[in-house]
C-alpha positions as CSV (number, residue, x, y, z in Angstrom):
1,M,0.0,0.0,0.0
2,S,1.4,3.4,-1.0
3,Q,2.1,5.9,1.8
4,K,-0.6,8.6,2.2
5,K,0.6,12.0,0.9
6,F,1.4,14.5,3.7
7,D,-0.8,17.6,3.7
8,L,0.4,20.2,6.3
9,N,-3.0,22.0,6.2
10,R,-4.6,18.9,7.8
11,H,-2.2,19.1,10.8
12,T,-1.9,22.8,11.6
13,A,-4.8,23.0,14.0
14,R,-3.5,20.1,16.0
15,L,0.1,21.3,15.9
16,L,-0.8,24.7,17.2
17,M,-3.1,23.7,20.1
18,G,-2.2,25.8,23.0
19,E,-0.9,28.5,20.7
20,P,-3.8,30.9,20.2
21,F,-1.8,33.7,18.6
22,F,0.0,31.4,16.1
23,A,-3.2,29.4,15.4
24,A,-5.0,32.6,14.5
25,L,-2.1,33.8,12.3
26,S,-1.9,30.4,10.6
27,R,-5.6,30.6,9.5
28,R,-4.8,33.7,7.6
29,I,-1.7,32.5,5.7
30,D,-1.9,30.1,2.7
31,K,0.2,27.0,2.9
32,V,1.2,25.4,-0.5
33,E,3.4,22.3,-0.9
34,S,6.4,22.6,-3.1
35,K,9.3,20.2,-3.6
36,A,11.3,23.0,-5.2
37,L,12.7,23.9,-1.8
38,P,14.3,21.5,0.7
39,T,12.4,22.6,3.9
40,A,10.1,25.6,3.9
41,G,9.9,29.3,3.2
42,V,7.6,32.3,3.2
43,R,7.2,34.9,0.5
44,L,5.1,37.7,-0.9
45,D,3.0,37.5,-4.1
46,P,2.3,40.4,-6.5
47,D,-1.0,41.0,-4.8
48,G,0.5,41.5,-1.4
49,Y,-0.5,38.1,0.1
50,F,1.8,36.0,2.3
51,T,2.3,32.3,1.3
52,M,4.1,29.6,3.2
53,L,5.7,27.0,0.9
54,Y,6.7,23.7,2.4
55,N,8.3,20.4,1.3
56,P,5.8,17.6,2.3
57,D,8.6,15.0,2.3
58,Y,10.6,17.1,4.8
59,F,7.6,17.7,7.1
60,A,6.6,14.0,7.0
61,G,9.9,13.2,8.7
62,L,9.5,15.5,11.6
63,C,7.9,14.8,15.0
64,D,4.9,17.0,16.1
65,E,7.1,19.3,18.3
66,E,9.5,19.9,15.4
67,M,6.8,20.5,12.9
68,A,5.1,23.1,15.2
69,D,8.4,25.0,15.7
70,V,9.1,25.1,12.0
71,L,5.7,26.5,11.4
72,K,6.3,29.1,14.1
73,H,9.7,29.8,12.6
74,E,8.1,30.7,9.3
75,F,5.4,32.8,10.9
76,Y,8.0,34.7,12.9
77,H,9.6,35.8,9.7
78,I,6.3,37.4,8.8
79,I,5.7,38.9,12.3
80,F,9.1,40.4,12.5
81,E,8.7,42.0,9.0
82,H,11.7,40.1,7.5
83,V,9.6,39.5,4.3
84,T,8.3,43.0,3.9
85,G,11.1,45.2,5.2
86,R,13.8,45.7,7.8
87,L,16.4,44.7,5.1
88,P,19.9,46.1,5.8
89,G,21.7,48.1,3.1
90,T,24.1,45.2,2.2
91,E,24.8,42.8,-0.6
92,V,25.8,40.0,1.8
93,T,22.4,38.3,1.6
94,M,23.6,35.1,3.2
95,L,24.5,37.0,6.5
96,W,21.1,38.6,6.7
97,N,19.4,35.2,6.2
98,F,21.5,33.8,9.0
99,A,20.7,36.8,11.2
100,T,16.9,36.6,10.8
101,D,17.0,32.9,11.6
102,L,19.1,33.5,14.7
103,A,16.8,36.2,16.0
104,I,13.8,33.9,15.6
105,N,15.4,30.7,16.9
106,S,16.1,32.4,20.2
107,H,12.4,31.9,20.9
108,L,12.0,28.2,19.8
109,K,13.0,25.1,21.8
110,N,12.1,22.1,19.6
111,L,13.7,22.9,16.2
112,P,14.9,20.0,14.1
113,E,18.5,19.4,13.1
114,G,20.0,22.0,10.8
115,A,18.4,25.0,12.5
116,L,20.7,27.9,13.3
117,I,20.5,28.6,17.0
118,P,22.5,31.2,19.0
119,G,24.6,29.6,21.7
120,E,24.8,26.3,19.9
121,G,26.9,24.6,17.2
122,D,28.3,27.1,14.6
123,F,27.0,30.0,16.6
124,E,28.0,28.9,20.1
125,D,29.6,32.2,20.9
126,L,26.4,34.2,20.2
127,A,24.1,35.3,23.0
128,P,20.4,34.6,22.4
129,G,17.7,37.2,22.3
130,L,19.2,39.8,19.9
131,S,17.5,41.3,17.0
132,A,18.2,40.4,13.4
133,E,20.0,43.7,12.9
134,Q,22.2,43.0,15.9
135,Y,23.1,39.5,14.8
136,H,23.8,40.9,11.3
137,E,26.4,43.3,12.7
138,V,28.1,40.5,14.6
139,L,28.2,38.2,11.6
140,K,29.7,40.9,9.4
141,K,32.6,41.3,11.8
142,R,33.0,37.5,11.9
143,Q,33.0,37.4,8.0
144,K,35.6,40.2,7.9
145,K,37.8,38.3,10.3
146,E,37.4,35.1,8.3
147,D,38.3,36.9,5.1
148,K,41.4,38.4,6.8
149,E,42.7,35.3,8.6
150,G,41.5,32.5,6.4
151,S,38.3,30.4,6.0
152,N,38.2,29.0,9.6
153,G,38.1,31.0,12.7
154,G,39.5,28.2,14.8
155,E,40.2,24.4,14.9
156,G,37.0,22.5,14.1
157,E,35.0,25.6,13.5
158,R,33.3,26.0,10.1
159,S,33.4,29.2,8.1
160,L,30.2,31.1,7.4
161,G,30.4,30.1,3.8
162,D,30.3,26.4,4.7
163,I,27.0,26.7,6.8
164,N,23.8,25.8,5.0
165,E,20.7,28.0,5.4
166,F,17.8,26.3,7.2
167,D,14.9,27.6,5.2
168,N,14.2,29.4,2.0
169,H,14.4,33.2,1.9
170,E,14.1,33.9,-1.8
171,G,12.2,36.9,-3.0
172,W,12.4,39.0,0.1
173,G,12.6,42.7,-0.7
174,E,12.1,42.0,-4.4
175,S,8.4,42.8,-4.8
176,E,7.6,45.8,-7.0
177,G,4.8,48.4,-7.1
178,A,2.3,48.6,-4.3
179,A,2.6,45.0,-3.2
180,P,5.0,45.6,-0.3
181,Q,2.9,48.4,1.2
182,I,-0.3,46.4,0.7
183,A,1.4,43.5,2.4
184,K,2.5,45.7,5.4
185,E,-1.1,46.9,5.9
186,R,-2.5,43.4,5.5
187,L,0.2,42.2,8.0
188,K,-0.9,44.8,10.5
189,N,-4.5,43.7,10.2
190,I,-3.8,39.9,10.5
191,V,-1.4,40.4,13.5
192,K,-4.0,42.7,15.2
193,E,-6.7,40.1,14.7
194,A,-4.4,37.3,16.0
195,A,-3.5,39.4,19.0
196,Q,-7.2,40.1,19.8
197,E,-7.9,36.3,19.6
198,A,-5.0,35.5,21.8
199,S,-6.0,38.2,24.4
200,A,-9.6,37.0,24.3
201,S,-8.4,33.4,25.0
202,G,-6.3,34.6,28.0
203,S,-3.1,33.1,26.6
204,W,-0.5,33.9,24.1
205,G,1.0,30.4,24.2
206,T,4.8,30.4,23.9
207,I,5.0,34.0,22.8
208,S,7.4,35.7,25.2
209,A,6.6,38.9,27.1
210,D,9.2,40.8,25.2
211,V,7.9,39.6,21.8
212,K,4.3,40.3,22.8
213,K,5.3,43.9,23.9
214,D,7.1,44.4,20.5
215,I,4.0,43.2,18.6
216,M,1.6,45.4,20.5
217,S,3.9,48.5,20.2
218,R,4.0,48.1,16.4
219,L,0.2,47.8,16.3
220,D,-0.1,51.1,18.2
221,T,2.2,53.1,15.8
222,V,0.8,56.1,13.9
223,V,-0.4,55.0,10.4
224,D,0.5,56.8,7.2
225,W,-2.8,57.9,5.7
226,K,-1.3,58.2,2.2
227,K,-0.2,54.6,2.3
228,L,-3.6,53.4,3.6
229,L,-5.3,55.4,0.8
230,R,-3.2,53.6,-1.8
231,Y,-3.8,50.3,-0.1
232,F,-7.6,50.9,-0.1
233,I,-7.6,51.8,-3.8
234,K,-5.4,48.8,-4.8
235,T,-7.6,46.4,-2.9
236,S,-10.8,47.9,-4.4
237,Q,-9.5,47.0,-7.9
238,K,-11.4,44.0,-9.3
239,A,-12.3,42.4,-12.7
240,D,-11.3,42.2,-15.5
241,K,-8.5,39.9,-14.3
242,S,-7.5,37.3,-16.9
243,S,-5.2,34.3,-16.6
244,T,-2.0,34.2,-18.5
245,V,0.5,31.3,-18.8
246,K,3.3,33.8,-19.7
247,R,3.3,35.3,-16.3
248,L,4.4,33.2,-13.3
249,N,1.8,33.0,-10.5
250,R,4.1,33.8,-7.5
251,R,1.5,32.9,-5.0
252,Y,1.1,29.4,-6.4
253,P,4.2,29.0,-8.6
254,Y,3.7,26.3,-11.3
255,L,0.3,25.3,-9.9
256,H,-1.8,28.1,-11.4
257,P,-1.3,30.6,-14.2
258,G,-0.5,34.2,-13.4
259,R,-3.0,37.1,-13.7
260,K,-3.0,40.4,-15.4
261,T,-5.4,43.3,-14.6
262,S,-6.8,45.5,-17.3
263,R,-9.3,47.5,-15.4
264,Q,-8.9,50.5,-13.1
265,A,-10.8,50.8,-9.8
266,H,-13.7,53.3,-9.8
267,I,-13.8,55.0,-6.5
268,A,-16.5,57.3,-5.1
269,I,-15.3,60.3,-3.0
270,S,-18.1,61.7,-0.9
271,I,-17.3,65.0,0.8
272,D,-19.3,66.2,3.8
273,Q,-20.5,69.8,3.3
274,S,-21.2,70.6,6.9
275,G,-18.0,72.5,7.4
276,S,-16.0,69.8,9.1
277,V,-13.7,69.1,6.1
278,D,-11.4,72.1,6.0
279,D,-9.5,73.4,2.9
280,G,-6.1,72.2,4.2
281,M,-7.3,68.6,4.6
282,L,-8.9,68.7,1.2
283,A,-5.8,70.1,-0.4
284,A,-3.7,67.3,1.0
285,F,-6.2,64.7,0.0
286,F,-6.6,65.8,-3.6
287,A,-2.8,66.2,-4.0
288,E,-2.6,62.5,-3.1
289,L,-5.4,61.5,-5.5
290,N,-3.4,63.2,-8.3
291,K,-0.7,60.7,-7.7
292,L,-3.1,57.8,-7.6
293,A,-5.1,58.7,-10.7
294,E,-3.0,56.2,-12.9
295,I,-4.5,53.3,-11.0
296,A,-8.0,54.5,-10.4
297,S,-10.7,56.9,-11.5
298,F,-12.5,59.1,-8.9
299,T,-16.0,60.6,-8.8
300,V,-16.4,63.4,-6.3
301,I,-19.8,63.5,-4.6
302,P,-20.8,66.5,-2.4
303,F,-23.4,65.8,0.2
304,D,-25.1,67.0,3.4
305,T,-28.5,65.4,4.2
306,N,-28.8,64.8,0.4
307,V,-26.4,64.3,-2.5
308,S,-25.9,67.4,-4.7
309,E,-26.1,65.5,-8.0
310,D,-25.7,68.7,-10.1
311,N,-22.2,69.2,-8.5
312,I,-20.9,65.7,-8.9
313,F,-17.8,65.5,-11.2
314,V,-15.2,63.0,-12.3
315,W,-11.8,64.1,-11.0
316,K,-8.9,63.7,-13.4
317,K,-5.2,63.6,-13.0
318,G,-3.6,67.0,-13.1
319,K,-6.8,68.8,-12.5
320,K,-6.6,71.6,-9.9
321,I,-9.5,71.6,-7.6
322,K,-10.6,74.8,-5.8
323,H,-13.1,73.4,-3.3
324,K,-16.2,75.4,-2.7
325,R,-19.1,74.4,-0.5
326,V,-22.3,73.8,-2.4
327,L,-24.5,72.7,0.5
328,S,-25.0,73.9,4.0
329,G,-27.4,71.5,5.8
330,G,-26.8,68.8,8.4
331,T,-25.2,65.5,7.7
332,C,-26.7,62.1,6.7
333,F,-24.3,59.3,5.6
334,D,-27.2,57.3,4.1
335,A,-27.5,59.8,1.2
336,P,-24.1,59.2,-0.4
337,T,-24.2,55.5,0.6
338,V,-27.5,54.9,-1.3
339,Y,-26.1,56.9,-4.3
340,V,-22.9,54.8,-4.4
341,N,-24.7,51.5,-3.8
342,E,-27.0,52.1,-6.9
343,R,-24.1,52.7,-9.2
344,G,-21.6,49.9,-8.9
345,F,-18.5,51.7,-7.6
346,D,-15.6,49.5,-6.5
347,G,-14.8,51.5,-3.3
348,H,-16.2,54.4,-1.3
349,I,-14.3,57.0,0.7
350,I,-16.1,59.5,2.8
351,L,-14.4,62.7,4.0
352,T,-16.2,63.9,7.2
353,D,-16.0,64.7,10.9
354,M,-18.0,61.4,11.6
355,Y,-20.6,63.4,13.6
356,A,-23.8,61.7,12.3
357,P,-25.6,58.4,12.8
358,K,-24.2,55.2,11.4
359,P,-25.3,54.7,7.8
360,K,-26.7,51.8,5.8
361,A,-24.3,49.0,4.8
362,S,-22.2,49.7,1.8
363,K,-22.2,47.2,-1.2
364,C,-18.5,48.1,-1.9
365,Q,-15.7,48.5,0.7
366,R,-15.9,51.8,2.5
367,M,-13.3,53.9,4.3
368,W,-13.7,57.0,6.4
369,M,-11.2,59.8,6.3
370,T,-11.3,62.6,8.9
371,T,-9.2,64.6,11.3
372,P,-6.9,62.6,13.8
373,S,-9.1,63.8,16.7
374,C,-12.3,62.7,15.0
375,A,-10.7,59.4,14.1
376,K,-10.1,58.7,17.8
377,N,-13.6,59.7,18.8
378,P,-16.1,58.9,16.1
379,Y,-19.8,59.4,16.7
380,F,-20.6,55.8,15.9
381,E,-18.7,52.4,16.1
382,T,-17.7,50.7,12.9
383,K,-15.4,47.9,11.8
384,E,-14.7,49.8,8.6
385,R,-11.3,51.6,8.3
386,V,-11.3,55.1,9.9
387,V,-8.2,57.1,9.0
388,G,-7.1,60.5,10.4
389,I,-5.4,62.9,7.9
390,A,-2.6,64.8,9.7
391,Q,-3.1,68.6,9.5
392,D,0.4,69.1,8.0
393,A,0.0,66.2,5.5
394,G,0.7,67.0,1.8
395,H,2.9,70.0,2.5
């Protein structure tokens, strides 16, 4: 009887029992088998999604504790932003790969043979608990010493060039266009959701207090509204996406054809006329739209308790807008929501102070842009994105 094919997806829930944070993160990351790499690896696809590739033959030979730690090792690469950023200005890629693994493996106790662990084996002289950047600096000094004195630093000690990498780090920092920024925003969302699940369960599993503190501090950082605006527009883009065998699908290499997109997103921009959106905020916002007009078209919709249909216009790249108020009533968010719902827009952005009742549901994804103070204290609760535009933004 032939041996049953190993499928990691069938085992992850069991492997991560007692690890609420990692289990929540795992559900949000695709796992695709590939025998093109010896162990495992994580990478970013052109659409800004994270994928974990794994060799089923390698995993089938591990015990449960080892499999769980290899999974966590790959997830740590994503959590610590090794895939999306924090790359040092250096061409010595091998040393950076070693450094990221050493930083992660300080936190794991059941790794299989071949893992790079500070305080053990080839890295016996390194203290655990340092960051990837700190390990990188130490390794650069070791490499320089080896280059000067010869390949070996001492009797029986292997040179850095003779040490094999544990997992696959190909493609890090190579993504083009908006994918890296989309991925960073997506990462923040999935880590935030995983942190909320872990906190609700009353346990973070084996996540150390220092790592938990680092994760939570990064979630609390001030967001760049311009990057979030680009992210919203890119993720609103849909249809006409066609398959092509000429372009490699980097999310599922060699399993599915690539995709090309031939359609711009059509975004509705509803502007509250109640006086809450000042000229400085509008100037900053429209300046950013000018940069994004190559990837989307924008329809500007003035409203108060009703939509001023006579004053709606399509905003075009390079067009200078001198904003003038065309209405002076109260505020009702149902008015622009109904207008947008009836016309098949891909996304809806509302500029407002948020001081009105919660509106009807939107048929397309909706985002609220307001002042930082209004973003912190909105009139109603919503799970939709609320973004504060800094007063000095765009200048």
